[in-house]
LUMVEX-186209 format. One line per field, with one value per residue: residue number from 1; x negated, y, z of N, C-alpha, C, O in turn. Coordinates in Angstrom, 1 decimal, padded with zeros to 4 digits. Each point is the difference from the previous one (the first is absolute). Layout:
<recs>
num	[NUM | ...];
neast	[X | ...];
nnorth	[Y | ...];
nup	[Z | ...];
caeast	[X | ...];
canorth	[Y | ...];
caup	[Z | ...];
ceast	[X | ...];
cnorth	[Y | ...];
cup	[Z | ...];
oeast	[X | ...];
onorth	[Y | ...];
oup	[Z | ...];
</recs>
This chain:
<recs>
num	[1 | 2 | 3 | 4 | 5 | 6 | 7 | 8 | 9 | 10 | 11 | 12 | 13 | 14 | 15 | 16 | 17 | 18 | 19 | 20 | 21 | 22 | 23 | 24 | 25 | 26 | 27 | 28 | 29 | 30 | 31 | 32 | 33 | 34 | 35 | 36 | 37 | 38 | 39 | 40 | 41 | 42 | 43 | 44 | 45 | 46 | 47 | 48 | 49 | 50 | 51 | 52 | 53 | 54 | 55 | 56 | 57 | 58 | 59 | 60 | 61 | 62 | 63 | 64 | 65 | 66 | 67 | 68 | 69 | 70 | 71 | 72 | 73 | 74 | 75 | 76 | 77 | 78 | 79 | 80 | 81 | 82 | 83 | 84 | 85 | 86 | 87 | 88 | 89 | 90 | 91 | 92 | 93 | 94 | 95 | 96 | 97 | 98 | 99 | 100 | 101 | 102 | 103 | 104 | 105 | 106 | 107 | 108 | 109 | 110 | 111 | 112 | 113 | 114 | 115 | 116 | 117 | 118 | 119 | 120 | 121 | 122 | 123 | 124 | 125 | 126 | 127 | 128 | 129 | 130 | 131 | 132 | 133 | 134 | 135 | 136 | 137 | 138 | 139 | 140 | 141 | 142 | 143 | 144 | 145 | 146 | 147 | 148 | 149 | 150 | 151 | 152 | 153 | 154 | 155 | 156 | 157 | 158 | 159 | 160 | 161 | 162 | 163 | 164 | 165 | 166 | 167 | 168 | 169 | 170 | 171 | 172 | 173 | 174 | 175 | 176];
neast	[-080.1 | -001.0 | 002.2 | -001.6 | 001.1 | 001.0 | 001.4 | 001.7 | 000.4 | 001.6 | 000.8 | -000.2 | -001.8 | 001.2 | -000.2 | -000.4 | -000.8 | -001.0 | -001.2 | -000.4 | -000.6 | -000.2 | -000.1 | -001.0 | 000.8 | -000.9 | 000.5 | -001.8 | 001.5 | -002.1 | 000.3 | 000.6 | -000.8 | 001.0 | -000.3 | 001.2 | 000.6 | -001.6 | -001.1 | 000.8 | -001.2 | 002.2 | -001.0 | 000.1 | 002.1 | 001.4 | -000.2 | -000.2 | 001.8 | 000.3 | 001.8 | -000.9 | 001.8 | -001.5 | 000.7 | -001.0 | 000.9 | -001.3 | -000.8 | -000.6 | -002.3 | 000.4 | -000.8 | 002.1 | -000.9 | -001.1 | 002.2 | -001.5 | -001.7 | -001.1 | -001.7 | -002.1 | -001.2 | -000.9 | -002.1 | -001.4 | -000.3 | -001.0 | -002.1 | 001.0 | 000.3 | -001.3 | 000.7 | -001.2 | 000.8 | -000.1 | -001.6 | 001.0 | -001.7 | -001.0 | -000.4 | 001.2 | 001.2 | -001.6 | -000.4 | 000.8 | -000.1 | -001.3 | -002.1 | -000.9 | 000.1 | -001.3 | -001.7 | 000.1 | -000.9 | -002.2 | -001.4 | 000.9 | -001.5 | -001.2 | 002.0 | -000.4 | 000.8 | -001.0 | 001.9 | -000.5 | -000.4 | 001.3 | -002.0 | -000.2 | -001.7 | 000.6 | -000.2 | 001.2 | 001.9 | -001.8 | 002.2 | 000.6 | 001.4 | 000.9 | 001.7 | 000.0 | 000.5 | 000.8 | -000.9 | 002.2 | 000.5 | 001.1 | 002.1 | -001.6 | 000.8 | -001.2 | 000.2 | -001.1 | 000.3 | -001.3 | 001.6 | 000.3 | 000.6 | 001.2 | -000.2 | 000.1 | 001.3 | 000.0 | 001.9 | -001.4 | 002.3 | 001.1 | -000.4 | 000.6 | 002.3 | 000.6 | -000.2 | 001.8 | 001.6 | 000.7 | 000.5 | 001.0 | -001.0 | 001.5 | 001.2 | -001.0 | 001.1 | -002.4 | -000.4 | 000.2];
nnorth	[044.6 | 001.7 | 000.2 | 000.6 | 000.4 | 000.3 | 001.7 | -001.0 | 002.0 | -001.5 | 001.6 | -001.3 | 000.9 | 000.1 | -002.1 | 002.4 | 000.7 | -001.3 | 001.7 | -001.9 | 001.4 | 001.5 | 002.3 | -002.0 | 000.7 | -000.8 | 001.4 | 000.7 | 001.3 | -000.9 | -000.7 | -001.9 | -001.3 | -000.6 | -001.2 | -000.8 | 001.5 | -000.3 | 001.6 | 002.0 | -000.2 | 000.1 | -001.3 | 002.0 | -000.4 | 000.3 | -000.4 | 002.1 | -001.2 | 001.8 | -001.3 | 001.8 | -000.2 | -000.2 | -001.8 | -000.1 | -001.6 | 001.2 | -002.1 | 001.8 | -001.3 | 002.0 | -001.8 | 000.1 | 001.5 | -000.7 | -000.5 | 001.5 | -001.8 | 000.3 | 001.6 | -000.2 | -001.4 | 000.5 | 000.7 | -001.6 | 001.0 | 001.5 | -000.7 | 000.3 | -001.8 | 001.2 | -002.2 | 001.9 | -002.0 | 001.7 | -001.4 | 001.3 | -001.7 | -000.4 | -002.1 | -001.8 | -000.6 | 000.1 | -002.2 | -001.0 | -000.3 | 001.4 | -000.1 | -000.8 | 001.1 | 001.9 | -000.9 | -000.6 | 002.0 | 000.7 | -001.1 | 000.8 | 001.5 | 000.8 | -000.4 | 001.8 | -001.9 | 001.7 | -001.4 | 001.8 | -002.3 | 000.2 | 000.5 | 000.2 | -000.9 | -001.4 | 001.6 | 001.8 | -000.1 | 001.0 | 000.3 | -000.6 | -001.7 | 001.9 | 000.4 | -001.9 | 002.2 | -001.6 | 001.9 | -000.5 | 001.7 | -001.2 | 000.7 | 001.2 | -001.8 | -001.8 | 001.3 | -002.0 | 002.0 | 001.5 | -001.2 | 000.1 | -001.7 | 002.0 | -001.7 | 002.0 | -001.4 | 001.7 | -001.4 | 001.3 | -001.1 | 001.4 | 000.8 | -001.5 | -000.1 | 001.7 | -000.8 | -001.2 | 001.2 | 001.2 | -001.2 | 000.0 | 001.2 | 000.3 | 001.8 | 001.7 | 000.0 | -000.1 | 001.6 | -002.2];
nup	[101.1 | 000.0 | 000.3 | -001.3 | 001.9 | -002.0 | 000.7 | -000.5 | 000.5 | -000.1 | -001.3 | -001.6 | -000.7 | -002.1 | 000.7 | -000.7 | 001.8 | -001.4 | 001.4 | -000.9 | 001.5 | -001.5 | -000.2 | 000.3 | 002.2 | -002.0 | 001.7 | -001.6 | 000.5 | -000.7 | 002.1 | -000.7 | -001.1 | 001.8 | -001.7 | 001.5 | -001.6 | -001.1 | 000.7 | -000.8 | -001.9 | -000.2 | -001.9 | 000.3 | -000.5 | 001.7 | -002.1 | 000.3 | -001.0 | 001.2 | -000.4 | -000.7 | 001.7 | 001.8 | -000.4 | -002.2 | 001.5 | -000.4 | -000.3 | 001.3 | -000.3 | 000.7 | 001.3 | 000.2 | 001.7 | 001.5 | 000.4 | -000.6 | 000.0 | 001.8 | -000.1 | -001.2 | 000.7 | 002.1 | -001.1 | 000.7 | 001.9 | -001.5 | 000.2 | 002.1 | 001.0 | 000.4 | 000.3 | 000.7 | 000.7 | 001.1 | -000.6 | -001.6 | -000.2 | 002.2 | 000.5 | -000.1 | 001.9 | 001.5 | -000.2 | 001.7 | 002.1 | 000.9 | 000.5 | 001.4 | 002.0 | 000.8 | 000.9 | 002.3 | 001.5 | 000.6 | 001.3 | 002.1 | -000.6 | 001.9 | 000.7 | 000.8 | 000.7 | 001.0 | 000.1 | 001.2 | -000.3 | 001.8 | -000.3 | 002.3 | -001.7 | -001.2 | -001.9 | 001.4 | -001.1 | -000.5 | 000.9 | -001.8 | -000.3 | 000.9 | 001.6 | -001.4 | -000.7 | -001.2 | -001.1 | -000.9 | 001.1 | 001.3 | -000.4 | 000.9 | 000.6 | 000.5 | 001.6 | 000.2 | 000.8 | 000.5 | -000.9 | 002.1 | -001.5 | -000.3 | -001.2 | -001.2 | -000.9 | -000.8 | -000.4 | -001.1 | 000.5 | 000.9 | 002.3 | 001.9 | 000.5 | 001.2 | 002.2 | 000.8 | 000.5 | 001.4 | 001.5 | -001.8 | 001.9 | 001.6 | -000.8 | 001.3 | 002.1 | 000.3 | 001.6 | -000.6];
caeast	[-000.2 | 001.1 | 000.0 | 000.4 | 001.2 | 000.6 | 001.2 | 001.0 | 001.2 | 001.2 | 000.8 | 000.7 | -000.8 | -000.2 | -001.2 | 000.4 | -001.1 | -001.3 | -001.3 | -001.2 | -001.2 | -000.7 | -001.2 | -000.4 | -001.3 | -001.2 | -001.1 | -000.8 | -000.8 | -000.6 | 000.3 | 001.2 | 001.1 | 000.0 | 001.3 | 000.1 | 001.3 | 000.1 | -000.4 | 001.2 | 001.1 | 000.0 | 000.5 | 001.4 | -000.1 | 001.1 | 000.0 | 001.4 | 000.8 | 001.3 | 000.7 | 001.2 | 000.7 | -000.9 | -001.2 | -000.5 | -001.1 | -001.2 | -000.8 | -001.3 | -000.3 | -001.3 | -001.1 | 000.6 | -000.2 | -001.5 | 000.1 | 000.8 | 000.7 | 001.1 | 000.5 | 000.4 | 001.1 | 001.3 | 000.6 | 000.4 | 001.0 | 000.8 | 000.0 | 000.3 | -000.4 | -001.1 | -000.3 | -001.6 | -000.2 | -001.6 | -001.0 | -001.2 | -001.2 | -000.3 | -001.3 | 000.1 | 001.2 | -000.5 | -000.5 | 000.6 | 001.4 | 000.9 | -000.1 | 000.4 | 001.4 | 000.2 | -000.3 | 001.1 | 001.5 | -000.1 | -000.4 | 000.9 | 001.2 | 000.8 | -000.1 | -001.1 | 000.4 | -001.3 | -000.4 | -001.2 | -000.2 | -001.1 | -000.6 | -000.7 | 000.5 | 000.0 | -001.1 | -001.4 | -000.1 | 001.0 | 000.7 | -000.4 | 001.2 | 000.1 | 001.1 | 000.5 | 001.1 | -000.6 | 001.0 | -000.9 | -000.7 | -001.4 | 000.2 | 000.7 | 001.7 | 000.0 | -001.2 | 000.0 | -001.4 | -000.6 | 000.8 | 000.8 | 001.0 | 000.9 | 000.0 | 001.0 | 000.3 | 001.0 | -000.7 | 000.8 | -000.5 | 000.0 | -001.3 | -000.5 | 000.3 | -000.5 | -001.5 | 000.0 | 000.4 | -000.9 | -001.4 | 000.2 | -001.1 | 000.7 | 000.3 | -001.0 | -001.0 | -000.3 | -000.8 | 000.6];
canorth	[000.7 | 000.7 | 001.0 | 001.4 | -000.2 | 001.0 | -000.1 | 000.8 | -000.1 | 000.6 | 000.9 | -001.1 | -000.7 | -001.3 | -000.1 | -000.6 | -000.2 | 000.0 | -000.2 | -000.1 | 000.6 | -001.0 | 000.3 | 000.2 | 001.0 | -000.7 | 000.9 | 000.5 | 001.5 | 000.4 | 001.3 | 000.5 | -000.9 | -001.6 | -000.6 | -001.4 | -000.5 | -001.3 | -000.8 | -000.4 | 000.2 | -000.6 | 001.1 | -000.2 | -000.3 | 000.5 | 001.6 | 000.0 | 001.2 | -000.1 | 001.0 | 000.6 | 001.1 | 001.1 | -000.9 | -001.4 | 000.0 | -000.7 | 000.2 | -000.7 | 000.4 | 000.6 | -000.2 | -000.4 | 001.1 | -000.4 | -001.0 | 000.6 | -001.0 | -000.1 | 001.2 | -000.2 | -001.1 | 000.3 | 000.6 | -000.7 | -000.7 | 001.0 | 000.8 | 001.5 | 000.3 | -001.0 | 000.4 | -000.6 | 000.1 | -000.1 | 000.3 | 000.2 | 000.4 | 002.0 | 000.1 | -000.2 | 001.1 | 001.2 | 000.2 | -000.8 | -000.3 | 001.1 | -000.1 | -001.7 | -000.2 | 000.8 | -000.7 | -001.1 | 000.5 | 000.6 | -000.9 | -001.1 | 001.1 | -000.1 | 000.5 | -000.9 | 000.1 | -000.3 | 000.1 | -000.5 | 000.2 | 000.8 | -000.5 | -001.3 | -001.4 | -001.2 | -000.9 | 000.2 | 001.2 | 001.1 | 000.1 | 001.2 | 000.9 | 000.7 | -000.6 | 000.8 | -000.4 | 000.5 | 000.0 | -000.4 | 000.5 | -000.1 | 000.9 | -000.5 | 000.7 | 000.0 | -000.3 | 000.0 | -000.1 | -000.7 | 000.0 | -000.8 | 000.9 | -000.6 | 000.5 | -000.6 | 000.5 | -000.4 | -000.9 | 000.6 | -001.0 | 000.6 | 000.2 | -001.6 | -000.2 | 001.1 | -000.1 | -001.2 | 000.5 | 001.3 | -000.6 | -001.3 | -000.8 | -001.3 | -000.7 | 000.0 | -001.2 | -001.0 | -001.2 | -000.7];
caup	[-001.5 | -000.6 | -001.4 | 000.0 | -001.0 | 000.1 | -000.4 | -000.4 | 000.7 | -000.7 | 000.5 | 000.8 | 000.9 | -000.6 | -000.6 | -001.6 | -000.7 | 000.9 | -000.9 | 000.8 | -000.4 | -000.9 | 000.3 | 001.2 | 000.0 | 000.5 | -000.6 | 001.2 | -000.4 | 001.2 | 000.3 | -000.6 | 000.4 | -000.1 | 000.2 | -000.5 | 000.3 | -000.4 | 001.6 | 000.8 | -000.9 | -001.2 | -000.9 | -000.8 | -001.6 | -000.9 | -000.5 | 000.2 | -000.5 | 000.2 | -000.8 | 001.1 | -000.5 | -000.5 | -000.9 | 000.4 | 000.9 | 000.1 | 001.3 | 000.1 | 001.4 | 000.5 | -001.0 | -001.2 | -000.6 | -000.8 | -001.1 | -001.0 | -000.9 | 000.6 | -000.2 | -001.4 | 000.1 | 000.2 | -001.0 | -001.1 | 000.5 | 000.2 | 001.6 | -000.2 | 001.3 | 000.8 | 001.4 | 000.3 | 001.4 | 000.1 | 000.8 | -000.6 | 001.0 | -000.3 | -001.1 | -001.1 | -000.1 | -000.2 | -001.3 | -001.3 | 000.1 | -000.8 | -001.6 | -000.4 | 000.0 | -001.1 | -001.3 | -000.4 | -000.8 | -001.7 | -001.2 | -000.1 | 000.0 | 001.1 | 001.2 | 001.2 | 001.3 | 000.4 | 001.5 | 000.4 | 001.9 | 000.4 | 001.1 | 000.2 | -000.1 | 001.1 | -000.3 | 000.2 | -000.8 | 000.1 | -001.0 | -000.7 | -000.3 | -001.4 | -000.5 | -001.1 | -001.1 | -001.5 | -001.3 | -001.4 | -000.6 | 000.9 | 000.8 | 001.4 | 000.4 | 001.4 | 000.7 | 001.7 | 000.2 | 001.1 | 000.9 | -000.4 | -000.5 | -001.1 | -001.3 | -000.8 | -001.3 | -001.2 | -001.0 | -001.1 | -001.2 | -001.3 | -000.2 | -000.3 | -001.5 | -001.0 | -000.1 | -000.7 | -001.2 | -000.4 | 000.0 | -000.2 | -000.1 | 000.2 | -001.3 | -001.0 | 000.2 | -001.1 | 000.6 | 000.9];
ceast	[001.4 | -000.1 | 000.3 | 001.2 | 000.7 | 001.5 | 000.6 | 001.2 | 001.0 | 001.0 | 000.9 | -000.6 | -000.9 | -001.8 | 000.0 | -001.6 | -001.3 | -001.2 | -001.2 | -001.3 | -000.9 | -001.3 | -000.5 | -001.1 | -001.1 | -001.3 | -000.7 | -000.9 | -000.6 | 000.5 | 001.2 | 001.2 | -000.4 | 001.2 | -000.2 | 001.5 | 000.1 | -000.1 | 001.4 | 001.2 | -000.1 | 000.6 | 001.4 | -000.5 | 000.9 | 000.3 | 001.7 | 000.4 | 001.3 | 001.0 | 000.9 | 000.5 | -001.0 | -000.9 | -000.6 | -001.4 | -001.2 | -000.9 | -001.4 | -000.2 | -001.4 | -001.0 | 000.3 | 000.1 | -001.0 | 000.2 | 000.9 | 001.2 | 001.5 | 001.3 | 000.7 | 001.0 | 001.2 | 000.6 | 000.6 | 001.4 | 001.1 | 000.2 | 000.2 | -000.7 | -001.0 | 000.1 | -001.1 | -000.1 | -001.5 | -000.6 | -001.3 | -000.9 | 000.0 | -001.3 | 000.2 | 001.2 | -000.4 | -000.4 | 000.8 | 001.8 | 000.8 | -000.1 | 000.3 | 001.5 | 000.7 | -000.3 | 000.9 | 001.4 | -000.1 | -000.1 | 001.3 | 001.5 | 001.2 | -000.1 | -000.9 | 000.4 | -001.0 | -000.2 | -001.3 | -000.2 | -001.0 | -000.6 | -000.6 | 001.3 | 000.0 | -001.0 | -001.5 | -000.5 | 001.1 | 000.7 | -000.2 | 001.2 | 000.2 | 000.9 | 000.3 | 001.2 | -000.8 | 000.9 | -000.8 | -001.0 | -001.2 | 000.3 | 000.2 | 001.0 | -000.3 | -001.2 | 000.2 | -001.7 | -000.5 | 000.8 | 001.3 | 001.5 | 000.8 | 000.0 | 001.1 | -000.1 | 000.9 | -000.5 | 000.9 | -000.4 | 000.2 | -001.4 | -000.8 | 000.1 | -000.6 | -001.5 | -000.2 | 000.2 | -001.3 | -001.6 | 000.1 | -001.1 | 000.2 | 000.2 | -001.2 | -001.3 | -000.3 | -000.8 | 000.8 | -000.6];
cnorth	[000.7 | 000.8 | 001.5 | 000.2 | 001.5 | -000.6 | 001.0 | -000.4 | 000.7 | 000.7 | -001.1 | -000.7 | -001.3 | 000.3 | -000.3 | -000.2 | -000.1 | -000.6 | -000.3 | 000.1 | -001.1 | 000.1 | 000.3 | 000.8 | -000.5 | 001.0 | 000.0 | 001.1 | 000.5 | 001.5 | 000.5 | -001.1 | -001.3 | -000.6 | -001.6 | -000.5 | -001.4 | -000.8 | -000.2 | 000.4 | -001.1 | 001.0 | -000.5 | -000.5 | 000.7 | 001.6 | 000.4 | 001.5 | -000.4 | 001.1 | 000.7 | 001.3 | 001.2 | -000.4 | -000.9 | 000.5 | -000.9 | 000.1 | -000.4 | 000.6 | 000.3 | -000.3 | -000.5 | 001.2 | -000.3 | -000.7 | 000.3 | -000.8 | -000.4 | 001.1 | -000.4 | -001.1 | 000.7 | 001.2 | -000.8 | -000.7 | 001.0 | 000.8 | 001.3 | 000.7 | -001.0 | 000.6 | -000.7 | 000.6 | -000.2 | 000.4 | 000.2 | 001.0 | 001.4 | 000.0 | -000.2 | 001.0 | 001.4 | 000.4 | -001.0 | 000.2 | 001.2 | -000.2 | -001.3 | 000.2 | 000.8 | -000.7 | -001.2 | 000.5 | 000.4 | -001.2 | -001.0 | 001.0 | -000.7 | 000.6 | -001.0 | 000.7 | -000.6 | 000.5 | -000.5 | 000.3 | 001.2 | -000.2 | -001.2 | -001.2 | -000.9 | -001.1 | 000.8 | 001.4 | 001.1 | 000.1 | 001.5 | 001.0 | 000.4 | -000.9 | 000.9 | -000.5 | 000.6 | -000.3 | -000.7 | 001.0 | 000.5 | 001.2 | -000.4 | 000.7 | 000.1 | -000.6 | 000.1 | 000.0 | -000.9 | 000.0 | -000.7 | 001.0 | -000.8 | 001.0 | -000.3 | 001.0 | -000.2 | -000.9 | 000.3 | -000.9 | 000.9 | 000.6 | -000.8 | -000.1 | 001.0 | -000.3 | -001.1 | 000.3 | 000.8 | -000.7 | -001.6 | -001.0 | -001.5 | -000.7 | -000.1 | -001.0 | -000.9 | -001.3 | -000.3 | -000.9];
cup	[-000.3 | -001.2 | 000.2 | -001.0 | 000.2 | -000.5 | -000.4 | 000.8 | -000.8 | 001.2 | 000.8 | 001.2 | -000.5 | -000.3 | -001.4 | -000.6 | 001.1 | -000.9 | 000.9 | -000.5 | -000.9 | 000.3 | 001.3 | 000.1 | 000.9 | -000.3 | 001.2 | -000.5 | 001.4 | 000.3 | -000.5 | 000.5 | -000.2 | 000.1 | -000.6 | 000.1 | -000.4 | 001.3 | 000.5 | -001.1 | -001.3 | -000.9 | -000.7 | -001.4 | -000.9 | -000.2 | 000.7 | -000.4 | 000.2 | -000.6 | 001.4 | -000.8 | -000.3 | -001.0 | 000.4 | 001.0 | 000.0 | 001.4 | 000.0 | 001.5 | 000.1 | -001.1 | -001.1 | -001.0 | -001.0 | -001.2 | -001.0 | -000.7 | 000.9 | -000.2 | -001.2 | 000.2 | 000.5 | -000.8 | -001.2 | 000.3 | 000.2 | 001.3 | -000.3 | 001.4 | 000.5 | 001.6 | 000.5 | 001.4 | 000.3 | 001.3 | -000.3 | 001.0 | -000.3 | -000.6 | -001.1 | -000.6 | -000.4 | -001.4 | -001.1 | 000.2 | -000.8 | -001.7 | -000.2 | 000.0 | -001.4 | -001.7 | -000.2 | -000.3 | -001.2 | -000.9 | -000.2 | 000.0 | 000.8 | 001.3 | 000.9 | 001.4 | 000.7 | 001.8 | 000.3 | 001.5 | 000.3 | 001.5 | 000.0 | 000.2 | 001.0 | -000.6 | -000.2 | -000.9 | 000.0 | -001.3 | -000.7 | 000.2 | -001.2 | -000.7 | -001.3 | -000.6 | -001.2 | -000.9 | -000.9 | -000.6 | 001.0 | 000.9 | 001.4 | 000.3 | 001.3 | 000.5 | 001.4 | 000.1 | 001.2 | 001.2 | 000.0 | -000.2 | -001.1 | -001.1 | -000.8 | -001.4 | -000.9 | -000.6 | -001.2 | -001.1 | -001.3 | -000.3 | -000.7 | -001.7 | -000.6 | 000.0 | -000.8 | -001.6 | -000.8 | 000.0 | 000.0 | 000.1 | 000.0 | -001.0 | -001.2 | 000.3 | -000.9 | 000.7 | 001.2 | 000.7];
oeast	[001.0 | -001.0 | 000.9 | 000.0 | -000.2 | -000.1 | -000.6 | 000.2 | -000.4 | -000.1 | 000.4 | 000.6 | -000.9 | -000.5 | 000.2 | -000.1 | 000.0 | 000.1 | -000.3 | -000.3 | -000.2 | -000.6 | 000.2 | -000.8 | -000.1 | -000.8 | 000.4 | -001.1 | 000.7 | 000.0 | 000.2 | 000.8 | -000.7 | 000.8 | -000.7 | 000.3 | 001.0 | 000.6 | 000.2 | 001.1 | -001.1 | 000.6 | 000.4 | -001.2 | -000.3 | 000.2 | 000.7 | -000.6 | 000.4 | -000.5 | 000.7 | -000.5 | 000.3 | -000.8 | 000.1 | -000.8 | 000.4 | 000.1 | -000.3 | 000.8 | -000.8 | -000.1 | -000.9 | 000.5 | 000.2 | -001.0 | 001.1 | 001.1 | 001.0 | 001.2 | 001.2 | 001.1 | 001.0 | 001.2 | 000.8 | 000.6 | 000.9 | 001.0 | -000.4 | -000.4 | 000.4 | -000.3 | 000.0 | -000.4 | -000.5 | 000.5 | -001.0 | 000.4 | 000.4 | -000.3 | -000.5 | -000.1 | 000.6 | 000.0 | -000.2 | 000.7 | 001.0 | 001.0 | 000.8 | 000.6 | 000.7 | 000.7 | 000.3 | 000.9 | 001.0 | 000.7 | 000.1 | 001.1 | 001.0 | -001.1 | 000.0 | -000.3 | 000.0 | -000.9 | -000.4 | 000.1 | -000.9 | 000.8 | -000.2 | 001.0 | -000.4 | -000.3 | -001.0 | -001.1 | 001.2 | -000.7 | -000.4 | -000.2 | -000.3 | -000.4 | 000.2 | 000.3 | -000.7 | 000.8 | -001.2 | -000.7 | -000.9 | -001.0 | 000.9 | 000.0 | 000.5 | -000.6 | 000.6 | -000.7 | 000.4 | -000.4 | 000.4 | 000.2 | -000.2 | 000.1 | 000.5 | -000.7 | 000.4 | -001.3 | 001.1 | -001.0 | -000.5 | -000.5 | -000.5 | -001.0 | -000.6 | -000.6 | -000.9 | -000.7 | -000.7 | -000.8 | -000.5 | -000.1 | -000.7 | -000.4 | 000.0 | -000.9 | 001.0 | 000.0 | 000.2 | 000.6];
onorth	[-000.7 | 000.3 | 000.3 | -000.1 | 000.5 | -001.2 | 001.1 | -001.2 | 001.2 | -000.6 | 000.3 | -000.7 | -000.5 | 001.1 | -001.2 | -000.4 | 000.6 | -000.9 | 000.9 | -000.7 | -001.1 | -001.1 | 001.1 | 000.0 | 000.1 | -000.3 | -000.3 | -000.2 | 000.6 | 000.9 | 001.2 | 000.4 | -000.3 | 000.4 | -000.1 | -001.0 | -000.5 | -001.1 | -001.0 | 000.3 | -000.4 | 001.0 | -001.1 | 000.0 | 000.1 | 000.7 | -001.0 | 001.0 | -001.0 | 001.2 | -000.6 | 000.5 | 000.6 | 000.9 | -000.5 | 000.9 | -001.2 | 001.1 | -001.1 | 000.7 | -000.9 | 000.7 | -000.3 | -000.1 | 000.3 | -000.1 | -000.5 | 000.4 | -000.2 | -000.3 | 000.0 | 000.4 | 000.1 | 000.2 | 000.4 | -000.7 | -000.2 | 000.6 | 000.4 | 001.1 | -001.1 | 001.2 | -001.2 | 001.1 | -001.0 | 000.8 | -000.4 | 001.1 | 000.7 | 001.0 | 001.0 | 000.7 | 000.5 | 001.2 | 000.2 | 000.3 | -000.3 | 000.0 | -000.1 | -000.5 | -000.5 | 000.2 | -000.2 | -000.5 | -000.1 | 000.0 | -000.7 | -000.4 | -000.6 | 000.5 | -001.2 | 001.2 | -001.2 | 000.7 | -001.1 | 001.1 | 000.4 | -000.3 | -000.6 | 000.0 | 000.4 | -001.1 | -000.4 | 000.5 | -000.1 | -000.1 | 000.9 | 001.2 | -000.7 | -000.6 | 001.2 | -001.2 | 001.0 | -001.0 | -000.1 | -000.5 | 000.7 | 000.2 | -000.8 | 001.2 | 001.0 | -000.9 | 001.0 | -001.0 | -001.1 | 000.5 | -000.4 | 001.1 | -001.2 | 001.2 | -001.2 | 001.0 | -001.1 | 000.1 | -000.5 | 000.1 | -000.4 | -000.2 | 000.2 | 000.0 | -000.4 | 000.3 | 000.0 | -000.5 | -000.3 | 000.5 | -000.6 | -000.9 | -000.7 | -001.2 | -000.8 | -000.4 | -000.4 | -001.2 | 000.9 | -000.6];
oup	[-000.1 | -000.6 | 000.8 | -001.2 | 001.1 | -000.5 | 000.0 | 000.1 | -000.3 | 001.1 | 001.1 | 000.8 | 000.7 | -000.5 | -000.3 | -001.2 | 001.1 | -000.9 | 000.8 | -001.0 | 000.4 | 000.2 | 000.5 | -000.9 | 001.2 | -000.9 | 001.2 | -000.4 | 000.8 | -000.8 | 000.1 | 000.8 | -001.0 | 000.9 | -001.0 | 000.8 | 000.5 | 000.1 | 000.6 | 000.6 | -000.4 | 000.4 | -000.3 | -000.3 | -001.2 | 001.0 | 000.1 | 000.2 | -000.5 | -000.1 | 000.8 | -001.0 | -001.0 | -000.2 | 001.1 | -000.4 | 000.2 | 000.6 | -000.6 | 000.7 | -000.3 | -001.0 | -000.7 | -001.1 | -001.1 | -000.8 | -000.1 | -000.2 | -000.6 | 000.0 | -000.1 | -000.3 | -000.8 | 000.2 | -000.8 | -000.8 | 000.8 | 000.4 | -001.1 | 000.0 | 000.0 | 000.4 | 000.0 | 000.3 | -000.4 | 000.8 | 000.6 | 000.4 | -000.9 | -000.6 | -000.7 | -001.1 | -000.9 | -000.4 | -001.2 | -001.0 | -000.8 | -000.7 | -001.0 | -000.9 | -000.8 | -000.9 | -001.2 | -000.7 | -000.8 | -001.0 | -001.0 | 000.2 | -000.5 | 000.2 | -000.1 | 000.2 | -000.1 | 000.5 | -000.4 | 000.7 | -000.7 | 000.8 | -001.0 | 000.7 | 001.1 | 000.5 | -000.6 | 000.2 | 000.2 | -001.1 | 000.7 | 000.2 | -001.0 | -001.1 | 000.2 | 000.0 | 000.1 | 000.1 | -000.1 | -000.9 | -000.3 | 000.7 | 000.2 | -000.2 | 000.5 | -000.6 | 000.5 | -000.3 | 000.1 | 001.0 | -001.1 | 000.6 | -000.3 | 000.2 | 000.2 | -000.1 | 000.1 | -000.2 | 000.0 | -000.7 | -001.0 | -001.2 | -001.1 | -000.8 | -001.0 | -001.1 | -000.8 | -000.8 | -000.9 | -000.8 | 001.0 | -000.8 | -000.7 | -000.1 | -001.0 | -000.7 | -000.7 | -000.5 | 000.8 | 000.9];
</recs>
């Protein structure tokens, strides 16, 4: 058994943060996708946010996207950028991927960098692709469609602070 883990490597080549996927993808949607990650993975337990020169970066992986409480926990830790490496299936990705990534960016007023695997996987389903970089207003800054490629975008912290100041929804929360 292993953990699905992502990491952040500094400009000096040091591992400065890591995160292991908390929510395992155990689903059976006939004709769409079947997966039982718990047969070969164990879940992580810890939320991860690390301070960098760019800002505070938080992590989630793939199926974690479906759990808004994880993203809210990241925002409560003053996360400004969330990195979300994924392999969303083609069947669920075409209807849920883009709107969910944008929603997490909007509701947590942060950037979301969401690389998503494209093509056939070694676990028997096709990855949807459509890697995204989304700003705190929900605007898609970059997208790689159904192909391999590299995307990039400016992460503008002044824009993030402007959004959080002009629409201070995170400070207006009354239910915790």
